[in-house]
C-alpha positions in Angstrom: -81.2 137.0 19.3 -83.3 139.0 16.9 -80.2 139.8 14.8 -79.4 136.1 14.6 -83.0 135.2 13.7 -83.3 137.8 11.0 -80.0 137.0 9.5 -80.7 133.3 9.5 -84.1 133.8 7.9 -82.5 135.9 5.2 -79.7 133.4 4.7 -82.2 130.6 4.2 -83.9 132.6 1.5 -80.6 133.6 -0.2 -79.1 130.1 -0.2 -81.9 128.9 -2.4 -80.7 131.1 -5.2 -77.0 130.1 -5.1 -75.4 129.4 -8.5 -71.7 129.0 -7.5 -69.8 127.2 -4.7 -72.9 125.2 -3.6 -70.7 122.8 -1.6 -69.1 125.6 0.4 -72.5 127.1 1.1 -73.9 123.8 2.2 -70.9 123.3 4.6 -71.3 126.7 6.0 -75.0 126.1 6.6 -74.4 122.8 8.4 -72.0 124.5 10.8 -74.4 127.3 11.4 -77.2 124.9 12.2 -75.1 123.2 14.8 -74.1 126.6 16.3 -77.7 127.8 16.3 -78.7 124.7 18.3 -75.9 125.4 20.7 -77.0 129.0 21.2 -80.6 128.0 21.7 -79.6 125.3 24.2 -77.5 127.9 26.1 -80.6 130.1 26.5 -82.8 127.1 27.5 -80.3 125.9 30.1 -79.5 129.3 31.5 -79.9 129.4 35.3 -81.0 133.0 35.2 -84.2 132.7 33.0 -82.6 133.2 29.6 -80.1 135.9 30.7 -76.6 135.1 29.8 -73.3 136.4 31.2 -71.6 139.3 29.3 -68.8 137.1 28.1 -71.3 134.7 26.5 -73.2 137.6 25.0 -69.9 138.8 23.5 -69.4 135.4 21.9 -72.9 135.4 20.5 -72.2 138.9 19.1 -69.1 137.6 17.3 -71.2 134.7 16.0 -73.8 137.2 14.7 -71.0 139.0 12.8 -69.9 135.8 11.3 -73.5 135.0 10.2 -73.5 138.3 8.4 -70.2 137.5 6.6 -71.7 134.1 5.6 -74.8 135.9 4.3 -72.5 138.2 2.2 -70.7 135.2 0.8 -73.9 133.5 -0.1 -75.2 136.6 -1.8 -72.1 136.8 -4.0 -72.6 133.2 -5.0 -76.0 134.1 -6.5 -74.4 136.2 -9.3 -74.1 134.4 -12.6 -71.7 136.9 -14.1 -68.5 135.0 -14.7 -66.3 138.0 -15.4 -67.4 139.8 -12.3 -66.9 136.7 -10.3 -63.4 136.2 -11.7 -62.4 139.7 -10.9 -63.6 139.4 -7.3 -62.1 135.9 -6.9 -59.5 137.0 -4.3 -62.1 139.0 -2.3 -64.5 136.1 -2.3 -61.7 133.7 -1.2 -60.9 136.0 1.7 -64.5 136.2 2.7 -64.9 132.4 2.6 -61.8 132.0 4.8 -63.2 134.6 7.3 -66.5 132.7 7.4 -64.8 129.4 8.1 -62.5 131.0 10.8 -65.4 132.7 12.5 -67.5 129.6 12.5 -64.6 127.5 13.8 -64.0 130.1 16.6 -67.7 129.9 17.5 -67.6 126.1 17.5 -64.5 126.2 19.8 -66.2 128.6 22.2 -69.5 126.8 22.3 -67.7 123.4 22.2 -69.6 122.2 19.2 -68.4 118.9 17.7 -69.7 119.0 14.1 -69.0 115.2 13.6 -71.3 114.4 16.6 -73.9 116.8 15.3 -73.9 115.2 11.8 -74.2 111.7 13.3 -77.3 112.8 15.3 -75.7 112.4 18.7 -77.3 114.3 21.5 -74.9 117.2 22.3 -74.4 119.1 25.5 -73.2 122.6 24.8 -71.0 124.7 27.0 -69.2 128.0 26.8 -65.6 128.6 27.8 
Protein backbone atom coordinates (compact mmCIF):
# COMPACT_ATOMS: atom_id res chain seq x y z
CA UNK A 1 0.00 0.00 0.00
CA UNK A 2 2.94 2.33 0.55
CA UNK A 3 3.84 2.20 -3.16
CA UNK A 4 0.27 3.07 -4.12
CA UNK A 5 0.19 5.93 -1.63
CA UNK A 6 3.54 7.39 -2.68
CA UNK A 7 2.78 7.11 -6.39
CA UNK A 8 -0.66 8.67 -5.94
CA UNK A 9 0.76 11.59 -3.97
CA UNK A 10 3.39 12.19 -6.64
CA UNK A 11 0.73 11.88 -9.34
CA UNK A 12 -1.44 14.52 -7.67
CA UNK A 13 1.51 16.92 -7.65
CA UNK A 14 2.49 16.11 -11.25
CA UNK A 15 -0.99 16.51 -12.71
CA UNK A 16 -1.13 20.12 -11.54
CA UNK A 17 1.64 20.95 -14.04
CA UNK A 18 0.11 19.24 -17.08
CA UNK A 19 0.21 21.28 -20.29
CA UNK A 20 -1.02 18.71 -22.83
CA UNK A 21 -3.81 16.13 -23.01
CA UNK A 22 -5.55 17.51 -19.94
CA UNK A 23 -8.76 15.62 -20.76
CA UNK A 24 -6.92 12.27 -20.95
CA UNK A 25 -5.17 13.00 -17.66
CA UNK A 26 -8.46 13.92 -15.99
CA UNK A 27 -10.10 10.69 -17.21
CA UNK A 28 -7.19 8.60 -15.94
CA UNK A 29 -7.39 10.28 -12.54
CA UNK A 30 -11.15 9.70 -12.27
CA UNK A 31 -10.60 6.00 -12.91
CA UNK A 32 -7.75 5.90 -10.40
CA UNK A 33 -9.91 7.53 -7.75
CA UNK A 34 -12.60 4.87 -8.15
CA UNK A 35 -9.99 2.11 -8.00
CA UNK A 36 -8.31 3.58 -4.92
CA UNK A 37 -11.66 3.57 -3.15
CA UNK A 38 -12.14 -0.07 -4.17
CA UNK A 39 -8.72 -1.08 -2.80
CA UNK A 40 -9.29 0.81 0.45
CA UNK A 41 -12.71 -0.79 0.80
CA UNK A 42 -11.17 -4.24 0.29
CA UNK A 43 -8.76 -3.62 3.13
CA UNK A 44 -11.51 -2.33 5.40
CA UNK A 45 -13.81 -5.26 4.67
CA UNK A 46 -11.09 -7.87 4.94
CA UNK A 47 -12.09 -10.65 7.31
CA UNK A 48 -8.47 -11.18 8.34
CA UNK A 49 -7.74 -7.75 9.78
CA UNK A 50 -6.43 -6.08 6.64
CA UNK A 51 -4.57 -9.11 5.28
CA UNK A 52 -5.56 -9.99 1.77
CA UNK A 53 -5.25 -13.24 -0.18
CA UNK A 54 -2.20 -13.62 -2.45
CA UNK A 55 -4.31 -13.39 -5.62
CA UNK A 56 -5.78 -10.07 -4.48
CA UNK A 57 -2.31 -8.78 -3.60
CA UNK A 58 -1.15 -9.74 -7.10
CA UNK A 59 -4.00 -7.69 -8.59
CA UNK A 60 -3.08 -4.76 -6.36
CA UNK A 61 0.52 -5.12 -7.55
CA UNK A 62 -0.61 -4.90 -11.18
CA UNK A 63 -2.67 -1.83 -10.30
CA UNK A 64 0.45 -0.29 -8.74
CA UNK A 65 2.36 -0.90 -11.98
CA UNK A 66 -0.44 0.79 -13.91
CA UNK A 67 -0.29 3.76 -11.52
CA UNK A 68 3.39 4.14 -12.35
CA UNK A 69 2.60 4.09 -16.07
CA UNK A 70 -0.04 6.78 -15.54
CA UNK A 71 2.53 8.80 -13.62
CA UNK A 72 4.98 8.52 -16.53
CA UNK A 73 2.24 9.60 -18.96
CA UNK A 74 1.36 12.62 -16.81
CA UNK A 75 5.01 13.63 -16.51
CA UNK A 76 5.38 13.58 -20.30
CA UNK A 77 2.36 15.89 -20.56
CA UNK A 78 4.19 18.54 -18.53
CA UNK A 79 6.76 19.14 -21.25
CA UNK A 80 5.97 22.17 -23.39
CA UNK A 81 8.47 21.30 -26.14
CA UNK A 82 6.31 20.68 -29.23
CA UNK A 83 9.06 19.14 -31.35
CA UNK A 84 10.06 16.69 -28.66
CA UNK A 85 6.40 15.84 -28.07
CA UNK A 86 5.82 15.32 -31.80
CA UNK A 87 8.81 12.97 -32.09
CA UNK A 88 7.58 10.91 -29.16
CA UNK A 89 3.93 10.92 -30.26
CA UNK A 90 3.82 7.16 -31.03
CA UNK A 91 5.50 6.29 -27.73
CA UNK A 92 3.10 8.55 -25.81
CA UNK A 93 0.09 7.00 -27.59
CA UNK A 94 1.26 3.50 -26.67
CA UNK A 95 1.75 4.56 -23.07
CA UNK A 96 -1.75 6.06 -22.92
CA UNK A 97 -3.23 2.84 -24.34
CA UNK A 98 -1.32 0.79 -21.75
CA UNK A 99 -2.67 3.06 -18.99
CA UNK A 100 -6.27 2.67 -20.17
CA UNK A 101 -5.88 -1.10 -20.55
CA UNK A 102 -4.31 -1.50 -17.11
CA UNK A 103 -7.00 0.60 -15.44
CA UNK A 104 -9.75 -1.29 -17.28
CA UNK A 105 -8.28 -4.62 -16.15
CA UNK A 106 -8.18 -3.34 -12.58
CA UNK A 107 -11.79 -2.15 -12.84
CA UNK A 108 -12.82 -5.56 -14.13
CA UNK A 109 -10.94 -7.37 -11.36
CA UNK A 110 -12.21 -5.10 -8.59
CA UNK A 111 -15.65 -4.87 -10.23
CA UNK A 112 -15.66 -1.09 -10.35
CA UNK A 113 -18.44 0.51 -12.37
CA UNK A 114 -17.16 3.98 -13.21
CA UNK A 115 -20.63 5.25 -14.16
CA UNK A 116 -21.99 4.39 -10.72
CA UNK A 117 -18.95 6.01 -9.15
CA UNK A 118 -19.38 9.24 -11.12
CA UNK A 119 -23.07 9.38 -10.18
CA UNK A 120 -22.19 9.10 -6.50
CA UNK A 121 -23.83 5.71 -6.00
CA UNK A 122 -22.64 3.68 -3.02
CA UNK A 123 -20.50 0.87 -4.46
CA UNK A 124 -19.77 -2.54 -3.06
CA UNK A 125 -16.38 -3.72 -4.31
CA UNK A 126 -15.40 -7.33 -4.84
CA UNK A 127 -12.49 -9.19 -6.35
CA UNK A 128 -12.71 -12.05 -8.84
